[in-house]
MIPA-119300 format. One record per residue (C-alpha): residue in one letter; x, y, z; residue number from 1. Coordinates in steps of 0.2 Angstrom, whole numbers. Layout:
// MIPA-119300
+------+-------+-------+-------+-----+
: type :    xx :    yy :    zz : seq :
+------+-------+-------+-------+-----+
:    a :     X :     Y :     Z : NUM :
...
+------+-------+-------+-------+-----+
This chain:
// MIPA-119300
+------+-------+-------+-------+-----+
: type :    xx :    yy :    zz : seq :
+------+-------+-------+-------+-----+
:    x :   478 :   438 :   411 :   1 :
:    x :   493 :   431 :   404 :   2 :
:    x :   492 :   415 :   393 :   3 :
:    x :   503 :   400 :   397 :   4 :
:    x :   513 :   405 :   381 :   5 :
:    x :   516 :   422 :   387 :   6 :
:    x :   523 :   414 :   403 :   7 :
:    x :   534 :   403 :   393 :   8 :
:    x :   541 :   417 :   383 :   9 :
:    x :   543 :   428 :   399 :  10 :
:    x :   552 :   414 :   409 :  11 :
:    x :   564 :   410 :   394 :  12 :
:    x :   568 :   428 :   392 :  13 :
:    x :   571 :   432 :   410 :  14 :
:    x :   581 :   416 :   415 :  15 :
:    x :   590 :   411 :   399 :  16 :
:    x :   607 :   414 :   406 :  17 :
:    x :   604 :   407 :   424 :  18 :
:    x :   600 :   390 :   432 :  19 :
:    x :   582 :   393 :   437 :  20 :
:    x :   580 :   377 :   447 :  21 :
:    x :   595 :   382 :   458 :  22 :
:    x :   589 :   399 :   460 :  23 :
:    x :   572 :   393 :   466 :  24 :
:    x :   581 :   381 :   478 :  25 :
:    x :   591 :   395 :   485 :  26 :
:    x :   576 :   406 :   487 :  27 :
:    x :   566 :   392 :   496 :  28 :
:    x :   581 :   391 :   508 :  29 :
:    x :   581 :   410 :   511 :  30 :
:    x :   563 :   410 :   514 :  31 :
:    x :   564 :   395 :   526 :  32 :
:    x :   578 :   404 :   536 :  33 :
:    x :   568 :   420 :   537 :  34 :
:    x :   552 :   413 :   543 :  35 :
:    x :   560 :   401 :   555 :  36 :
:    x :   571 :   415 :   563 :  37 :
:    x :   557 :   428 :   564 :  38 :
:    x :   570 :   442 :   561 :  39 :
:    x :   577 :   438 :   544 :  40 :
:    x :   590 :   426 :   550 :  41 :
:    x :   604 :   438 :   547 :  42 :
:    x :   600 :   439 :   528 :  43 :
:    x :   598 :   454 :   517 :  44 :
:    x :   579 :   455 :   517 :  45 :
:    x :   578 :   467 :   503 :  46 :
:    x :   588 :   455 :   492 :  47 :
:    x :   577 :   441 :   497 :  48 :
:    x :   561 :   451 :   492 :  49 :
:    x :   569 :   456 :   476 :  50 :
:    x :   574 :   438 :   471 :  51 :
:    x :   556 :   432 :   476 :  52 :
:    x :   548 :   444 :   464 :  53 :
:    x :   561 :   442 :   450 :  54 :
:    x :   558 :   423 :   451 :  55 :
:    x :   539 :   422 :   454 :  56 :
:    x :   532 :   437 :   445 :  57 :
:    x :   528 :   428 :   428 :  58 :
:    x :   517 :   415 :   437 :  59 :
:    x :   509 :   428 :   448 :  60 :
:    x :   503 :   437 :   433 :  61 :
:    x :   497 :   421 :   425 :  62 :
:    x :   486 :   418 :   441 :  63 :
:    x :   481 :   435 :   447 :  64 :
:    x :   482 :   447 :   432 :  65 :
:    x :   491 :   464 :   429 :  66 :
:    x :   487 :   472 :   446 :  67 :
:    x :   496 :   461 :   459 :  68 :
:    x :   486 :   466 :   474 :  69 :
:    x :   471 :   461 :   484 :  70 :
:    x :   455 :   471 :   484 :  71 :
:    x :   438 :   471 :   493 :  72 :
:    x :   428 :   458 :   483 :  73 :
:    x :   409 :   458 :   478 :  74 :
:    x :   399 :   444 :   471 :  75 :
:    x :   393 :   456 :   457 :  76 :
:    x :   410 :   459 :   451 :  77 :
:    x :   425 :   450 :   443 :  78 :
:    x :   441 :   450 :   452 :  79 :
:    x :   448 :   462 :   439 :  80 :
:    x :   433 :   474 :   442 :  81 :
:    x :   435 :   473 :   461 :  82 :
:    x :   453 :   478 :   459 :  83 :
:    x :   449 :   493 :   447 :  84 :
:    x :   435 :   499 :   460 :  85 :
:    x :   448 :   498 :   474 :  86 :
:    x :   461 :   508 :   463 :  87 :
:    x :   447 :   521 :   460 :  88 :
:    x :   444 :   522 :   479 :  89 :
:    x :   463 :   526 :   481 :  90 :
:    x :   462 :   539 :   467 :  91 :
:    x :   448 :   547 :   476 :  92 :
:    x :   456 :   547 :   494 :  93 :
:    x :   472 :   554 :   487 :  94 :
:    x :   462 :   568 :   478 :  95 :
:    x :   472 :   566 :   462 :  96 :
:    x :   470 :   580 :   449 :  97 :
:    x :   478 :   582 :   431 :  98 :
:    x :   495 :   589 :   432 :  99 :
:    x :   501 :   581 :   448 : 100 :
:    x :   516 :   571 :   450 : 101 :
:    x :   514 :   555 :   459 : 102 :
:    x :   526 :   541 :   465 : 103 :
:    x :   521 :   523 :   465 : 104 :
:    x :   532 :   515 :   479 : 105 :
:    x :   535 :   497 :   474 : 106 :
:    x :   526 :   498 :   457 : 107 :
:    x :   526 :   479 :   453 : 108 :
:    x :   522 :   477 :   434 : 109 :
:    x :   512 :   494 :   434 : 110 :
:    x :   494 :   489 :   434 : 111 :
:    x :   488 :   502 :   446 : 112 :
:    x :   500 :   515 :   438 : 113 :
:    x :   491 :   513 :   422 : 114 :
:    x :   474 :   515 :   430 : 115 :
:    x :   480 :   531 :   439 : 116 :
:    x :   487 :   539 :   423 : 117 :
:    x :   471 :   535 :   413 : 118 :
:    x :   459 :   540 :   426 : 119 :
:    x :   467 :   555 :   435 : 120 :
:    x :   478 :   562 :   421 : 121 :
:    x :   494 :   563 :   433 : 122 :
:    x :   512 :   559 :   429 : 123 :
:    x :   518 :   544 :   439 : 124 :
:    x :   536 :   538 :   443 : 125 :
:    x :   537 :   519 :   448 : 126 :
:    x :   550 :   513 :   460 : 127 :
:    x :   555 :   495 :   459 : 128 :
:    x :   571 :   485 :   463 : 129 :
:    x :   565 :   470 :   452 : 130 :
:    x :   572 :   470 :   435 : 131 :
:    x :   560 :   457 :   429 : 132 :
:    x :   545 :   467 :   435 : 133 :
:    x :   551 :   483 :   428 : 134 :
:    x :   554 :   475 :   411 : 135 :
:    x :   536 :   469 :   411 : 136 :
:    x :   530 :   485 :   417 : 137 :
:    x :   538 :   495 :   403 : 138 :
:    x :   531 :   483 :   390 : 139 :
:    x :   513 :   483 :   396 : 140 :
:    x :   514 :   502 :   398 : 141 :
:    x :   520 :   504 :   380 : 142 :
:    x :   506 :   493 :   374 : 143 :
:    x :   494 :   504 :   383 : 144 :
:    x :   501 :   519 :   374 : 145 :
:    x :   506 :   527 :   391 : 146 :
:    x :   525 :   528 :   391 : 147 :
:    x :   525 :   547 :   390 : 148 :
:    x :   516 :   548 :   407 : 149 :
:    x :   526 :   535 :   417 : 150 :
:    x :   544 :   535 :   422 : 151 :
:    x :   554 :   522 :   432 : 152 :
:    x :   568 :   521 :   444 : 153 :
:    x :   576 :   505 :   447 : 154 :
:    x :   580 :   506 :   466 : 155 :
:    x :   574 :   501 :   483 : 156 :
:    x :   561 :   512 :   492 : 157 :
:    x :   573 :   511 :   507 : 158 :
:    x :   585 :   522 :   498 : 159 :
:    x :   578 :   533 :   484 : 160 :
:    x :   593 :   545 :   484 : 161 :
:    x :   592 :   547 :   465 : 162 :
:    x :   576 :   557 :   469 : 163 :
:    x :   577 :   575 :   476 : 164 :
:    x :   568 :   580 :   492 : 165 :
:    x :   550 :   587 :   490 : 166 :
:    x :   548 :   581 :   472 : 167 :
:    x :   530 :   573 :   472 : 168 :
:    x :   512 :   579 :   476 : 169 :
:    x :   506 :   562 :   481 : 170 :
:    x :   512 :   544 :   484 : 171 :
:    x :   505 :   527 :   486 : 172 :
:    x :   512 :   510 :   491 : 173 :
:    x :   501 :   495 :   488 : 174 :
:    x :   507 :   479 :   497 : 175 :
:    x :   525 :   485 :   496 : 176 :
:    x :   531 :   493 :   512 : 177 :
:    x :   525 :   477 :   521 : 178 :
:    x :   542 :   470 :   514 : 179 :
:    x :   552 :   484 :   522 : 180 :
:    x :   566 :   478 :   533 : 181 :
:    x :   563 :   494 :   543 : 182 :
:    x :   546 :   501 :   541 : 183 :
:    x :   550 :   518 :   550 : 184 :
:    x :   565 :   520 :   538 : 185 :
:    x :   553 :   516 :   523 : 186 :
:    x :   540 :   529 :   528 : 187 :
:    x :   554 :   542 :   532 : 188 :
:    x :   561 :   540 :   514 : 189 :
:    x :   544 :   541 :   507 : 190 :
:    x :   541 :   557 :   517 : 191 :
:    x :   557 :   564 :   511 : 192 :
:    x :   552 :   564 :   492 : 193 :
:    x :   535 :   571 :   496 : 194 :
:    x :   531 :   589 :   496 : 195 :
:    x :   524 :   597 :   512 : 196 :
:    x :   506 :   593 :   514 : 197 :
:    x :   506 :   579 :   502 : 198 :
:    x :   495 :   563 :   505 : 199 :
:    x :   501 :   545 :   505 : 200 :
:    x :   489 :   530 :   502 : 201 :
:    x :   496 :   514 :   509 : 202 :
:    x :   490 :   496 :   508 : 203 :
:    x :   498 :   485 :   521 : 204 :
:    x :   498 :   466 :   525 : 205 :
:    x :   494 :   465 :   543 : 206 :
:    x :   490 :   454 :   558 : 207 :
:    x :   473 :   458 :   565 : 208 :
:    x :   467 :   460 :   583 : 209 :
:    x :   462 :   441 :   582 : 210 :
:    x :   480 :   436 :   581 : 211 :
:    x :   484 :   427 :   597 : 212 :
:    x :   503 :   426 :   600 : 213 :
:    x :   501 :   412 :   612 : 214 :
:    x :   492 :   401 :   599 : 215 :
:    x :   503 :   388 :   591 : 216 :
:    x :   491 :   387 :   576 : 217 :
:    x :   492 :   406 :   574 : 218 :
:    x :   511 :   406 :   575 : 219 :
:    x :   511 :   392 :   562 : 220 :
:    x :   500 :   402 :   550 : 221 :
:    x :   510 :   418 :   553 : 222 :
:    x :   526 :   408 :   549 : 223 :
:    x :   519 :   401 :   533 : 224 :
:    x :   513 :   419 :   528 : 225 :
:    x :   530 :   426 :   531 : 226 :
:    x :   538 :   412 :   521 : 227 :
:    x :   526 :   413 :   507 : 228 :
:    x :   526 :   432 :   504 : 229 :
:    x :   544 :   435 :   508 : 230 :
:    x :   541 :   445 :   523 : 231 :
:    x :   553 :   448 :   537 : 232 :
:    x :   539 :   452 :   549 : 233 :
:    x :   520 :   455 :   549 : 234 :
:    x :   515 :   471 :   558 : 235 :
:    x :   499 :   475 :   567 : 236 :
:    x :   488 :   490 :   563 : 237 :
:    x :   495 :   499 :   578 : 238 :
:    x :   513 :   496 :   573 : 239 :
:    x :   509 :   503 :   555 : 240 :
:    x :   502 :   519 :   563 : 241 :
:    x :   517 :   520 :   575 : 242 :
:    x :   529 :   519 :   561 : 243 :
:    x :   520 :   532 :   551 : 244 :
:    x :   520 :   544 :   566 : 245 :
:    x :   538 :   541 :   570 : 246 :
:    x :   542 :   545 :   552 : 247 :
:    x :   533 :   562 :   554 : 248 :
:    x :   516 :   558 :   545 : 249 :
:    x :   499 :   563 :   552 : 250 :
:    x :   487 :   547 :   550 : 251 :
:    x :   471 :   553 :   543 : 252 :
:    x :   462 :   536 :   542 : 253 :
:    x :   465 :   518 :   543 : 254 :
:    x :   453 :   503 :   539 : 255 :
:    x :   454 :   485 :   536 : 256 :
:    x :   445 :   485 :   519 : 257 :
:    x :   444 :   466 :   518 : 258 :
:    x :   429 :   466 :   530 : 259 :
:    x :   410 :   466 :   526 : 260 :
:    x :   408 :   483 :   535 : 261 :
:    x :   421 :   491 :   524 : 262 :
:    x :   415 :   485 :   507 : 263 :
:    x :   421 :   467 :   505 : 264 :
:    x :   405 :   456 :   503 : 265 :
:    x :   415 :   441 :   497 : 266 :
:    x :   431 :   435 :   507 : 267 :
:    x :   446 :   443 :   500 : 268 :
:    x :   454 :   425 :   499 : 269 :
:    x :   439 :   417 :   490 : 270 :
:    x :   448 :   416 :   472 : 271 :
:    x :   461 :   405 :   480 : 272 :
:    x :   448 :   394 :   488 : 273 :
:    x :   435 :   391 :   475 : 274 :
:    x :   427 :   398 :   459 : 275 :
:    x :   412 :   404 :   468 : 276 :
:    x :   411 :   421 :   476 : 277 :
:    x :   415 :   433 :   462 : 278 :
:    x :   409 :   434 :   444 : 279 :
:    x :   419 :   425 :   430 : 280 :
:    x :   432 :   419 :   443 : 281 :
:    x :   444 :   408 :   434 : 282 :
:    x :   450 :   390 :   439 : 283 :
:    x :   468 :   396 :   439 : 284 :
:    x :   469 :   402 :   457 : 285 :
:    x :   459 :   388 :   465 : 286 :
:    x :   467 :   373 :   473 : 287 :
:    x :   463 :   362 :   458 : 288 :
:    x :   469 :   375 :   446 : 289 :
:    x :   486 :   377 :   455 : 290 :
:    x :   488 :   358 :   455 : 291 :
:    x :   485 :   357 :   437 : 292 :
:    x :   498 :   371 :   434 : 293 :
:    x :   511 :   362 :   444 : 294 :
:    x :   507 :   346 :   434 : 295 :
:    x :   507 :   355 :   417 : 296 :
:    x :   523 :   364 :   422 : 297 :
:    x :   532 :   347 :   425 : 298 :
:    x :   526 :   341 :   408 : 299 :
:    x :   532 :   357 :   399 : 300 :
:    x :   549 :   356 :   408 : 301 :
:    x :   551 :   339 :   400 : 302 :
:    x :   546 :   345 :   383 : 303 :
:    x :   558 :   360 :   386 : 304 :
:    x :   544 :   372 :   383 : 305 :
:    x :   547 :   379 :   401 : 306 :
:    x :   564 :   380 :   410 : 307 :
:    x :   567 :   368 :   423 : 308 :
:    x :   562 :   375 :   440 : 309 :
:    x :   545 :   382 :   434 : 310 :
:    x :   536 :   368 :   443 : 311 :
:    x :   545 :   372 :   459 : 312 :
:    x :   539 :   391 :   457 : 313 :
:    x :   521 :   385 :   455 : 314 :
:    x :   523 :   374 :   471 : 315 :
:    x :   530 :   389 :   481 : 316 :
:    x :   515 :   399 :   475 : 317 :
:    x :   503 :   385 :   479 : 318 :
:    x :   509 :   384 :   497 : 319 :
:    x :   508 :   403 :   498 : 320 :
:    x :   490 :   403 :   493 : 321 :
:    x :   486 :   390 :   506 : 322 :
:    x :   494 :   401 :   519 : 323 :
:    x :   483 :   416 :   513 : 324 :
:    x :   467 :   406 :   514 : 325 :
:    x :   472 :   400 :   532 : 326 :
:    x :   476 :   417 :   538 : 327 :
:    x :   460 :   424 :   530 : 328 :
:    x :   448 :   410 :   537 : 329 :
:    x :   455 :   412 :   554 : 330 :
:    x :   453 :   431 :   553 : 331 :
:    x :   471 :   434 :   560 : 332 :
:    x :   478 :   441 :   544 : 333 :
:    x :   473 :   454 :   531 : 334 :
:    x :   481 :   461 :   515 : 335 :
:    x :   469 :   475 :   515 : 336 :
:    x :   474 :   487 :   529 : 337 :
:    x :   473 :   504 :   520 : 338 :
:    x :   478 :   520 :   527 : 339 :
:    x :   479 :   538 :   522 : 340 :
:    x :   492 :   549 :   529 : 341 :
:    x :   498 :   567 :   527 : 342 :
:    x :   516 :   575 :   527 : 343 :
:    x :   514 :   590 :   538 : 344 :
:    x :   515 :   607 :   530 : 345 :
+------+-------+-------+-------+-----+
């Protein structure tokens, strides 16, 4: 995981020419408007999601590591080991082989990409609209000695017109298409760049069958999740399947891998609630750790070690973590709905 000094260097490098505190205030306003309206409030949602990741990524990496996704957890593993096991499951489900070309739809800072290249010997192209995340991805990939196997395209996955039809053998989208303003449109564009017969692995943030749309408590949690993760909406399992099918995919399987029967013996939200539940779980993601991070950021801002506005980012992510825990404990939300779909021959 990143050290606080890496966070400081990254924040200064990314925001030296902008007023971070004002940007965070504007982002909070956009998130409030989106979650309150339920339909995006007339805002450009793709722009909101890009700004969210541009602003928050450095602190996300500090708290969660290079692979910015959830995974089925086990008491016998660390969080990082569980994420690696989950990535290996994806490699197996996609039936990856050396020489294949693969697209990572919404690649973040490239943690899964580097695993895929190392373990499957494939060439990967990462799609991302966040300049901050792409810069970090390139740096980490170079440090890993994998730059010759990974390409990047700075664009939205809603419009990958820079890529020709039927280019890739496989695709995966880990917690990215949940941000799509139009899920059918996103899956249609992914299908376009895949070769006939190609497989797609997806990991979606979804409402579960326990969600009661008439429950005020459930509605409040949904709204907090939409705000905290920069989502325009949160789909159900059935809505994800329908969008895939309308886009022309054949759904092969779909499972909530955040449940005990599907491999998660520790609740997926546990690292954000307590240090117990996984091996070597750090203090950083827990409520105490998050409070310490906010307080430390305020002091560092005063000393001009961190740019002003960093503490507000930490507060935003602390509120998001509380929403994750509430969604997980009530059972109405999962970030681990994983599917495999095929583009027809």
